[in-house]
KOLPA-619473 format. One record per residue (C-alpha): z, x, y. Coordinates in Angstrom, 3 decimals, padded with zeros to 6 digits, always signed. Example, Ala and Ser with C-alpha at 12.3 -4.5 7.8 and 13.67 -1.06 7.14 Angstrom:
// KOLPA-619473
{zz:+007.800	xx:+012.300	yy:-004.500}
{zz:+007.140	xx:+013.670	yy:-001.060}
// end
This chain:
// KOLPA-619473
{zz:+000.000	xx:+000.000	yy:+000.000}
{zz:-000.925	xx:+001.378	yy:+003.365}
{zz:-000.135	xx:-001.665	yy:+005.514}
{zz:+003.209	xx:-002.928	yy:+006.772}
{zz:+003.756	xx:-006.246	yy:+008.516}
{zz:+006.785	xx:-005.826	yy:+010.774}
{zz:+007.919	xx:-008.942	yy:+012.594}
{zz:+010.704	xx:-011.102	yy:+013.954}
{zz:+010.842	xx:-014.856	yy:+013.451}
{zz:+013.510	xx:-017.195	yy:+014.787}
{zz:+012.291	xx:-020.590	yy:+013.634}
{zz:+009.710	xx:-019.643	yy:+011.026}
{zz:+006.421	xx:-019.586	yy:+012.962}
{zz:+005.977	xx:-015.813	yy:+012.819}
{zz:+007.320	xx:-015.813	yy:+009.257}
{zz:+004.532	xx:-018.225	yy:+008.259}
{zz:+001.900	xx:-015.992	yy:+009.870}
{zz:+003.304	xx:-012.833	yy:+008.215}
{zz:+003.429	xx:-014.450	yy:+004.788}
{zz:-000.134	xx:-015.732	yy:+005.141}
{zz:-001.303	xx:-012.219	yy:+006.056}
{zz:+000.426	xx:-010.839	yy:+002.976}
{zz:-000.625	xx:-013.661	yy:+000.661}
{zz:-003.680	xx:-012.004	yy:-000.872}
{zz:-003.141	xx:-008.450	yy:+000.310}
{zz:-001.175	xx:-005.478	yy:-000.888}
{zz:+001.057	xx:-005.283	yy:+002.192}
{zz:+004.765	xx:-004.750	yy:+002.669}
{zz:+006.558	xx:-007.396	yy:+004.740}
{zz:+009.511	xx:-006.363	yy:+006.908}
{zz:+011.252	xx:-009.208	yy:+008.735}
{zz:+013.515	xx:-007.816	yy:+011.469}
{zz:+016.973	xx:-009.330	yy:+011.147}
{zz:+019.470	xx:-008.970	yy:+014.002}
{zz:+023.114	xx:-008.558	yy:+013.094}
{zz:+023.893	xx:-011.636	yy:+015.189}
{zz:+021.151	xx:-014.254	yy:+014.907}
{zz:+020.025	xx:-016.256	yy:+017.928}
{zz:+020.747	xx:-020.003	yy:+018.122}
{zz:+017.910	xx:-022.393	yy:+017.357}
{zz:+019.039	xx:-025.410	yy:+019.414}
{zz:+016.659	xx:-026.223	yy:+022.249}
{zz:+018.837	xx:-025.414	yy:+025.271}
{zz:+020.896	xx:-022.627	yy:+023.709}
{zz:+017.771	xx:-020.999	yy:+022.240}
{zz:+016.127	xx:-020.751	yy:+025.665}
{zz:+019.325	xx:-019.685	yy:+027.412}
{zz:+020.307	xx:-016.901	yy:+024.987}
{zz:+016.764	xx:-015.792	yy:+024.240}
{zz:+015.776	xx:-015.723	yy:+027.907}
{zz:+018.937	xx:-013.864	yy:+028.887}
{zz:+018.424	xx:-011.310	yy:+026.112}
{zz:+014.819	xx:-010.657	yy:+027.141}
{zz:+015.636	xx:-010.494	yy:+030.857}
{zz:+018.301	xx:-007.861	yy:+030.293}
{zz:+016.162	xx:-005.872	yy:+027.835}
{zz:+018.716	xx:-006.210	yy:+025.067}
{zz:+018.267	xx:-004.326	yy:+021.809}
{zz:+020.397	xx:-006.044	yy:+019.168}
{zz:+021.556	xx:-004.083	yy:+016.140}
{zz:+019.349	xx:-004.824	yy:+013.133}
{zz:+020.618	xx:-005.193	yy:+009.578}
{zz:+017.342	xx:-003.948	yy:+008.076}
{zz:+017.243	xx:-000.688	yy:+006.146}
{zz:+015.210	xx:+002.049	yy:+007.822}
{zz:+011.449	xx:+001.597	yy:+007.424}
{zz:+009.601	xx:+004.784	yy:+006.507}
{zz:+006.520	xx:+004.395	yy:+008.679}
{zz:+004.955	xx:+007.558	yy:+007.236}
{zz:+003.845	xx:+005.460	yy:+004.241}
{zz:+001.647	xx:+003.233	yy:+006.393}
{zz:-001.686	xx:+003.736	yy:+008.103}
{zz:-001.829	xx:+000.188	yy:+009.498}
{zz:+001.004	xx:-001.748	yy:+011.133}
{zz:+000.807	xx:-005.459	yy:+011.860}
{zz:+003.476	xx:-006.116	yy:+014.475}
{zz:+004.479	xx:-009.723	yy:+015.130}
{zz:+006.756	xx:-011.539	yy:+017.531}
{zz:+007.336	xx:-014.921	yy:+019.090}
{zz:+006.767	xx:-014.925	yy:+022.853}
{zz:+010.017	xx:-015.226	yy:+024.786}
{zz:+009.813	xx:-015.320	yy:+028.595}
{zz:+006.355	xx:-013.727	yy:+028.513}
{zz:+007.239	xx:-010.781	yy:+026.300}
{zz:+008.346	xx:-009.735	yy:+022.833}
{zz:+011.729	xx:-010.617	yy:+021.372}
{zz:+014.859	xx:-008.432	yy:+021.561}
{zz:+014.783	xx:-007.588	yy:+017.801}
{zz:+011.257	xx:-006.227	yy:+018.253}
{zz:+012.516	xx:-004.389	yy:+021.350}
{zz:+015.075	xx:-002.663	yy:+019.107}
{zz:+012.378	xx:-001.722	yy:+016.602}
{zz:+010.031	xx:-000.335	yy:+019.265}
{zz:+012.900	xx:+001.640	yy:+020.813}
{zz:+014.275	xx:+003.028	yy:+017.535}
{zz:+011.006	xx:+004.148	yy:+015.933}
{zz:+008.566	xx:+006.776	yy:+017.116}
{zz:+005.213	xx:+005.175	yy:+016.377}
{zz:+002.121	xx:+007.333	yy:+016.845}
{zz:-001.226	xx:+007.788	yy:+015.141}
{zz:-001.280	xx:+004.321	yy:+013.561}
{zz:-003.825	xx:+001.535	yy:+013.547}
{zz:-002.020	xx:-001.492	yy:+014.917}
{zz:-002.702	xx:-005.214	yy:+014.869}
{zz:-000.595	xx:-007.227	yy:+017.322}
{zz:+000.295	xx:-010.832	yy:+016.515}
{zz:+002.296	xx:-013.377	yy:+018.471}
{zz:+003.345	xx:-016.994	yy:+018.174}
{zz:+003.994	xx:-019.195	yy:+021.195}
{zz:+004.460	xx:-022.709	yy:+022.474}
{zz:+001.644	xx:-022.493	yy:+024.969}
{zz:+000.840	xx:-019.064	yy:+026.332}
{zz:+002.068	xx:-015.685	yy:+027.428}
{zz:+000.591	xx:-013.700	yy:+024.552}
{zz:-001.991	xx:-011.808	yy:+026.625}
{zz:+000.695	xx:-010.540	yy:+029.008}
{zz:+002.888	xx:-009.592	yy:+026.048}
{zz:+000.029	xx:-007.750	yy:+024.322}
{zz:-000.686	xx:-005.714	yy:+027.469}
{zz:+002.963	xx:-004.604	yy:+027.617}
{zz:+002.951	xx:-003.815	yy:+023.901}
{zz:-000.189	xx:-001.687	yy:+024.241}
{zz:+001.580	xx:+000.410	yy:+026.879}
{zz:+004.676	xx:+000.718	yy:+024.697}
{zz:+002.533	xx:+001.718	yy:+021.705}
{zz:+000.512	xx:+004.380	yy:+023.526}
{zz:-000.718	xx:+007.030	yy:+021.074}
{zz:-001.897	xx:+004.448	yy:+018.553}
{zz:-005.141	xx:+002.527	yy:+018.094}
{zz:-004.847	xx:-001.213	yy:+018.669}
{zz:-007.492	xx:-002.696	yy:+016.355}
{zz:-006.819	xx:-006.363	yy:+017.092}
{zz:-004.666	xx:-008.922	yy:+018.883}
{zz:-004.084	xx:-012.416	yy:+017.546}
{zz:-002.058	xx:-015.277	yy:+018.952}
{zz:-001.020	xx:-018.435	yy:+017.164}
{zz:+000.152	xx:-021.632	yy:+018.838}
{zz:+003.002	xx:-023.207	yy:+016.883}
{zz:+001.653	xx:-022.617	yy:+013.366}
{zz:+004.432	xx:-024.611	yy:+011.663}
{zz:+003.422	xx:-027.686	yy:+013.645}
{zz:-000.258	xx:-026.965	yy:+012.872}
{zz:-001.080	xx:-026.706	yy:+016.584}
{zz:-003.507	xx:-023.808	yy:+015.959}
{zz:-006.580	xx:-025.185	yy:+014.255}
{zz:-008.031	xx:-021.680	yy:+013.767}
{zz:-005.064	xx:-020.120	yy:+011.964}
{zz:-006.911	xx:-019.567	yy:+008.678}
{zz:-009.877	xx:-017.931	yy:+010.414}
{zz:-007.583	xx:-015.623	yy:+012.377}
{zz:-005.645	xx:-014.668	yy:+009.232}
{zz:-008.926	xx:-013.920	yy:+007.455}
{zz:-010.015	xx:-011.692	yy:+010.358}
{zz:-006.694	xx:-009.823	yy:+010.167}
{zz:-007.188	xx:-009.331	yy:+006.418}
{zz:-010.701	xx:-007.991	yy:+007.071}
{zz:-009.302	xx:-005.467	yy:+009.566}
{zz:-006.694	xx:-004.363	yy:+007.009}
{zz:-009.336	xx:-003.874	yy:+004.311}
{zz:-011.776	xx:-001.976	yy:+006.590}
// end
């Protein structure tokens, strides 16, 4: 396996995308798990998530260390919170030195912000080759009618 899917998912949207990517591929899935999970209730989710993003928090993760040397391609996924990636992904990007990789960026959202997030991620991941960016609008609620086509394109990039 030379591909790792590294992602955070609060309510399952990004988890669905990651699992679909890995469904027919030999990829390793790494779901980032913060030591203290964020609430999922509507108001508390936006309050705590927004506050955490605004202050650039990097929560401690319970995941074992990921040996990125084993992977040529990284698929990095996050929900969009306040126009950027989530704090657990912030921890990952801060804690790992990522260079010389082919990277596919994926994001889930309620209605936008992915392009802005991807631009910030590209800056943070300087020294790598971004080979694709894909955004998904609420996949669990089937709001993205092109999800299967996008997943197939991601798989094609992984196989290339």
